[in-house]
N, C-alpha and C positions, 0 to 999 in steps of 0.2 A: 628958146635957147636950151641946148642939151649938154651932155658931157663932152669934154674934149676927148677925141677918139683917135685910136690907131687901128689900122687894118691888120688883122691877123694874117700872116703870110701863108700862102698855099704853095707847097713844094712837093717834089717827087724825086726819086732817085737817090735819096740820102743813104749813106752807109750807116751802120750802127755807131761807128766812131763819130761821124759827123753829127748824128742826132744827139748823142750824149754830150758832145762838146758844145754844140750851139743852142740846144734847147733843154735837155734833161737836167744837166748840171747847173745851168743858169736859171732853171725853172721859168722858162719862157714858153708861152703857148704857140702852137703851130698847127696848121691843117695839113695832113699827109694825104696826098691824092692817090697814092699807090699802096697804102698800108693793107688794104683789103684785096689787092690784086691776087687772083687765083682762088678766091673764095667762091664756092658754089652759091653762097647766100646772096651774092650781088644780083643774080638773076632769078634765083629760086624763091626767095622770100617775098612773095607777093601777098596781098590780102587774101586772095582766093586760096593760096597754099596754106596760110595760117588757119583759115576757116576749115579747111579739109582736115588738118592734122590736130587741131586743138579747139575747134569751134564750140564744143559743148562744155569746155572748161569754164567754170565760174571765176570771174576776175574782179579784183578790187579796183575801185575808181575814186578819184580825188578831184577836187576843184581848187579854187583859190580862196576858199573861206578863211576868215581870220582864225587865229589860235583860240581854241575853246578850252578853258581850264579844266572842264569836266571830262575831256577826252585825252587819251594818250597821244603822244606824238606819232604821226603817220597812221592814224586810224582812218580807214576809208569812209567816205560818205555814202557810198552805194556799191552794189555788186550786180553784175549781169553776165550772161553767157558771152564768151569771147566773140563768137560769131556776130552777135547783135551789136557789140561795141564796135567791131571793125566796120560793120555796115553803117553805123552812125557816123564815124569819122570820115567815111567815104562820101556820105550823103550831104552833110551839112556842117557848119561851124559848131563847135561845142567847147565848153571849158573843161569837160571831163577828160581826164588823162590817167594813164597808168604809169607807175614808176617802181623801180626795184622789183619788177615782176620776174620771178624765176620760172619762166616757161619751160626751162630745160628739165625740171623735175617731172613735168607732165609729158614732155616729148623729148626724151634724151637724145634721140637720133639727130636733132637739130645741131648738136655739138659737132657733128661730122661735116657741117656746111661751112665751118670757118676754122682757122688755125692761128696760132700765135706767130707772127712774123719775127724774124731774128732781130729786127729793129727794137723790139720792146723787151726790156729786161724785167725779170722778177714778176711776171704776170701771174696772178692768182687764177690758174686755169679752172679751178673748181667753182669759181664764183662769177660766172658771166651773168649779166642782168640785162633786161630789155625795158625800154621806155616807149610808150605809145601816147600820141596826142592828136587831137583834132585841130583843124584850122582855127586859129585865134586862141588856142589854149596856151597858158603861160606856165613856165616853171619859175616859181618865186626865187628871188635871189638868195643864195646860200653857198656854203662851202661844204665839202663832204666830211661827214663825221669822223671817218677813220683816217683821214689825211693821206689817203692813197693818191697816186697819180692815176688818171683815167684816160683811156683811149676810147673815144666815143665815135662809133661808125654809124653813119646815117643812111636810111633806106627810104625809097618810094616818095620822095618829095624834098622840100626845103625847110630849113629851120634857121631862124635868126638867133645868133649867139652873142652874148655880151659877157666878157670876162673882166675881173678886177683883181689887181695885185693884192695879196694879203696885207701889205703895208697900209692899205686904206681902210682897214677894219673899223677903226674908230670913226673915220670920216663917213663910213657907210652906216653908222648907227647900229653897230653890232649889239645884239641882245646878250646880256650875261647868261652863262650856262646854256647857250644855244648856238646854232650854226646859221642863224638867219638874222635879218635886221628888223627895224621897226616897220610894221606892215603897211603903214599909211603912205610910205614913200612910193611915188610913181617912178619906176626906173627907166621908163621910156621918155617921159617928159618931166624931169626933176624940177621941183620948186626950190630954187636956191635961196629964196627969201625965208621960206619956212625951215629949210634944212641947209644952213650955211656951210656945214661941214662938207657937203658934196661939191662945193666949188673947186676944191683942190684935187678932185678925183679925175683920173684919166682911165677910160675903158679901152679894152681891146675887143674889136667887133668884126664879125664876118657873117656871110650867109653860108651855111653848111648844106651841101647838096648830096644827092644820091651817090653812095660809094666812097665819100670822103670821110676822113677820120680826124676828129679834133683831139689834140693832146691837151688835157687840162692838168697843169702841174699841181702838186700837192698843196692844199690850202687855198687855192685860188677861188674867189667868189665867182659864181656864174648865174646869169639870168638868161632864160631862153624863151622864145616864142615860136610856135609852130606856124609856118606860112601855109603849109598843106597838111592834111591828115597824113601822118607818117610815123616812123618809128626808128629807134636807135638801139644799137648793141654796145654795152659798156664792158670793157675789160679793164680790170684794176691791177695796178702794179705798186708794190710796196716801195716807199721811200727808203733810201739806203741808210739814212740817219737813224741810229738807235734811239735818240731822243725823240725824233719825229714818230717813230713806231710806238714809243711809250705814251706820247701825247695822244695819238690816235686811239690807243687802247683805253686810256683814261676817259676820252670822250665817249666811246662806245659803252663803257661799263659804268664807272662812277658818276660822271657828269650827267648822263642821260637818266640814270636811276634817281639821282638826287633831284633833278628837275621834275620828274614825274611825281615824286613824293611831295615836293614843295607845292605842286599844283593841287594835290589832294588836300593838303593842310591849309594853304593860303588862298586857294581859289583865285578869283579875279584880282584880288589885292596883290598876289604874287606877280601876275602878269603886268599889272600897272607899275609895280615897283621896278621890275626889270626894264620896262619901257623908259621910266624916268631916268634911270642910270644911263641907258644908251643915249638918250637925247642930250643929257648933260655932257657926256663924254664927246659926242659928235659935234656939238656946238662949240666946245672948246678946241676941237682938233683943227678947225679951219684957220 
């Protein structure tokens, strides 16, 4: 038995007014089938093309290892030439993935292969990011630290996406001073006996395919699994709420720095303490 689920709608032909009225202002996820229409990237961004333009670039790699108090958040577990990594995800399943990789600082001409559609307001055009993953690699459940909206366009395969409304944060066993939950939870096959708070949670799910764009509203939790070795481009958009912007700024600066300092001082005891708080809150939330 898994989560109660809703299918994320796939739409095309929305005007900006319709998008803002039906999805942006209501903070509802949607998959836009034509967001990337007209982008050269849809046909151009193949693995062979990336090998050609950035194959010698050394890239950071991550897996689903548990939080290690001795390491900073988002510290990579390995590095390798980009060409070798692309060959790996084409060849075989792997847990190794790349996230928040700014390939555009290495190959700035890639920015000419896409543009911001009129549909998307307040996009931070200077901060596009890419995510790469092999078949079976997972993106652990989290929400984005800066609380931006995200337009995530997928390429060269399929990815399973699972989104959760921020109202379920306690039910999802959110860790204090962090943007993820207790790591022992299996988000594909949840154990409702061990984690009773999850019983009340409904997820929004879909399969994201080549050329489709997932709109992730500000603060929404997301868990993803690569069905194929593939990659995505993320364009971020600021939430209109001044309070939301301030909260995002706090998360990026003060909260993250405080947690890193507490790890150094408290070590594993700090990690265990936060887990205990999350478990207590989650169990009461059901």
